[in-house]
C-alpha positions in Angstrom: 10.1 14.7 45.8 10.0 10.6 47.1 11.0 7.9 44.8 7.8 6.8 43.3 6.4 3.5 44.4 6.7 2.4 40.7 10.1 2.8 40.8 10.9 1.8 44.1 9.2 -1.7 43.4 10.8 -1.9 39.7 7.5 -1.7 38.0 8.4 0.9 35.3 8.5 -1.6 32.6 5.0 -3.2 33.2 4.0 0.6 33.7 5.2 1.7 30.5 4.3 -1.4 28.4 0.5 -1.2 29.5 0.3 2.5 28.7 1.8 1.8 25.4 -1.1 -0.9 25.0 -3.7 2.1 25.9 -4.6 0.3 29.2 -6.0 3.3 31.8 -4.2 4.4 34.7 -6.8 2.6 36.9 -6.0 -0.7 35.2 -2.3 -0.1 35.4 -2.5 0.6 39.1 -4.7 -2.5 39.5 -1.8 -4.6 37.9 0.7 -3.1 39.6 -0.8 -3.4 42.8 -1.7 -7.2 41.7 2.0 -7.7 40.7 3.0 -6.3 44.3 0.5 -8.8 45.9 2.2 -11.5 43.7 5.6 -10.9 44.9 4.3 -11.0 48.6 4.5 -7.0 49.2 1.5 -5.8 50.9 1.4 -2.4 49.3 -0.6 -0.8 46.9 -0.2 1.5 43.9 -2.8 4.2 43.5 -4.3 5.9 39.9 -2.5 9.0 41.1 1.0 7.4 41.5 0.7 5.9 38.1 -0.2 9.4 36.7 2.5 11.1 38.4 5.1 8.2 36.9 3.4 8.3 33.4 3.0 12.0 33.0 6.7 13.1 32.1 6.7 10.0 29.8 3.5 10.9 28.2 4.8 14.4 27.6 8.1 13.5 26.3 6.4 11.0 23.7 3.8 13.9 22.7 6.9 16.3 21.7 8.7 13.6 19.9 5.4 12.7 18.1 4.8 16.3 17.4 8.2 16.6 15.9 8.0 13.6 13.8 4.7 14.9 12.5 5.9 18.4 11.9 9.0 16.9 10.1 6.7 14.6 7.9 4.5 17.7 7.3 7.4 20.1 6.0 8.7 17.4 4.0 5.6 16.8 2.5 4.8 20.6 1.9 8.3 21.0 0.2 7.8 18.1 -1.9 4.3 19.4 -3.0 5.6 23.1 -3.6 8.5 21.7 -5.6 5.6 20.1 -7.8 3.7 22.9 -8.2 6.2 25.0 -9.3 7.4 22.5 -11.8 3.8 22.5 -13.2 3.6 26.1 -13.1 7.2 26.2 -15.1 6.0 23.8 -17.8 2.7 25.1 -18.3 4.2 28.6 -18.5 7.1 27.4 -20.7 4.2 25.6 -23.3 2.5 28.4 -23.2 5.4 30.6 -24.4 6.3 27.8 -27.3 5.0 29.6 -30.2 6.7 27.3 -32.6 5.2 24.2 -31.3 1.6 25.2 -29.9 -1.3 27.1 -31.7 -2.4 30.3 -29.8 -5.5 28.3 -28.6 -3.1 25.6 -26.8 -0.8 28.5 -25.6 -3.8 30.2 -24.2 -5.0 26.8 -22.7 -1.5 26.3 -21.0 -1.5 29.9 -19.4 -5.1 29.2 -17.9 -3.7 26.1 -16.3 -0.8 27.9 -15.1 -2.5 30.8 -13.9 -5.1 28.3 -11.8 -2.3 26.3 -10.4 -0.8 29.5 -9.3 -4.2 31.0 -7.8 -4.5 27.7 -5.6 -1.0 27.7 -4.3 -1.6 31.5 -3.6 -4.9 30.7 -1.9 -3.3 27.9 0.2 -0.7 30.2 1.5 -3.0 33.0 2.3 -5.2 30.7 4.0 -8.7 31.5 2.3 -11.0 30.2 -0.3 -12.6 33.4 -1.2 -11.5 34.4 -4.6 -12.4 38.0 -4.4 -10.2 38.2 -1.0 -7.4 36.0 -2.4 -7.0 38.3 -5.4 -7.2 41.7 -3.2 -4.5 40.3 -0.8 -2.5 39.2 -3.5 -2.6 42.2 -5.8 -2.1 44.2 -2.5 1.4 42.3 -1.5 2.6 42.3 -5.2 1.8 46.2 -5.5 3.9 46.6 -2.1 6.7 45.0 -3.5 7.0 46.7 -7.0 8.9 50.0 -7.7 6.9 53.0 -9.2 8.4 52.3 -12.8 7.3 48.8 -12.8 3.8 49.8 -11.2 3.2 52.3 -14.2 3.8 49.6 -16.8 1.6 47.4 -15.3 -1.3 50.2 -15.4 -0.4 50.9 -19.0 -0.8 47.1 -19.8 -4.1 46.7 -18.0 -5.6 49.6 -19.4 -4.9 49.7 -23.0 -6.4 52.6 -25.6 -6.8 54.9 -22.8 -9.4 53.0 -20.9 -9.7 54.1 -17.2 -8.4 51.0 -14.8 -11.0 49.7 -12.8 -10.8 50.6 -9.1 -11.1 48.2 -6.6 -12.3 48.6 -3.1 -10.3 48.2 -0.1 
């Protein structure tokens, strides 16, 4: 591929600076052509030439920007998850503290921990529908449980011989 007029005439810096300022390719081409005329060169630079020159630069910038955004989002998510986990641990710990808290306070702490957990699960499952999230969460939990633990959970859910409520799939 032949060398670009932008490179041939040493106009790279001007073209890149103008791109960074948000100037259109047509305006850049006009400015580069004007710069050539100022230098006494009777040639012109087209918008297509500017586009071909700037495309790899824009692509590299886009990739670098996407990497930075991804890293910032992942760092923020990791930080947010740590805070959520700390909040869950705090509320669950307070809920277990029989010596310090009344049953009402402990119950409130369990409810708060449960709400935080639900919001975390909702975000992870990508749904705002509580029933769908609940079904999907229970399904996922049940898949990972061993049969003995499943039986213990069923026994806890159905005290005094009551029949468990079946849920539709």
